[in-house]
N, C-alpha and C positions, 0 to 999 in steps of 0.2 A: 461344177455348175455355177458356183458363185461368181467366178471370174468371167464365165460366159455371160451371165446375166448382167454384170457390171458393164461389159463391153457393149452389150445390146443397149443398155440405158444410155451410155455415152455416145454411141454411134447413131442411134435412131431417135432418141427422144428430144435431143437438143433443147433441154429445159433451162429456164432461168432458175438456178438453184436458190438464189436469195428469195425469189418470189415463192418457190415451193416451200422453203423453210418458214416464210411468213404464214402461208396457208396451214402448214402443219401446226404452228404455234396456236393459230386461231382455232383449228380443229380440236386441239387438246384442251382448249378453253370452252368447248361446247358450241362453237359457231357452225351451224348447219350449212349456210351458204358457202363457207370456206371448204367444208367437206365435199360438197357437190363440185366446186371448182377444182379441188384436188383430184377427184375422180375423173373430171373432164381432161385434166392435164395428163393423166396416166392412161386414158382411154386408148390412144394409138399404140402405146407399148403393150397394153394388155391384149388388145385385139391381135397384134402381131404375134405375141407369145402363144395365144390360144389357137391361132391358125397353124402354128408349127408344132403343136403338142398333141400327142395321141395318148389317151388313157382309156383302156378297154372299159366300156360301159358308161363313159362320159360323153355327153354332147358338148359342142363348142360353148354353149351358154353356161354349162356346169363349170367348165374350166375358167371362163371369164369370171364367174361368181367367186370361185376359189381365189383367183388373182386379186379381186377387189377385197375379199376377206383378209388376205395376207397383207395387202397394202395398209388397211386400217389397223391391223394388229401391229404392223411396223410403226405406224403413227403413235400408237399407245406406248410403244417401247422406246421411242426416240427421245433423247435428251437434248433439248434445244440449247441448254446452257453449256454443253460440252462441245458444241460444233460451231 
């Protein structure tokens, strides 16, 4: 699953990783506008993943919310000094 997700990110997101890392750093420092911008950057990827995912009992918006929750958990765990 991790390899597939990485290939989806590389193939479909076409993100500027330096810009994303700047947003992550600002998010970790409590900057709300950067958190919103980060969510916007990942929106196409999250929408794509949620359209292709079926979980019994979940609506598409539930899956999208889980994706955003996971995104921001990853932001909390990300070490900007090591990358």
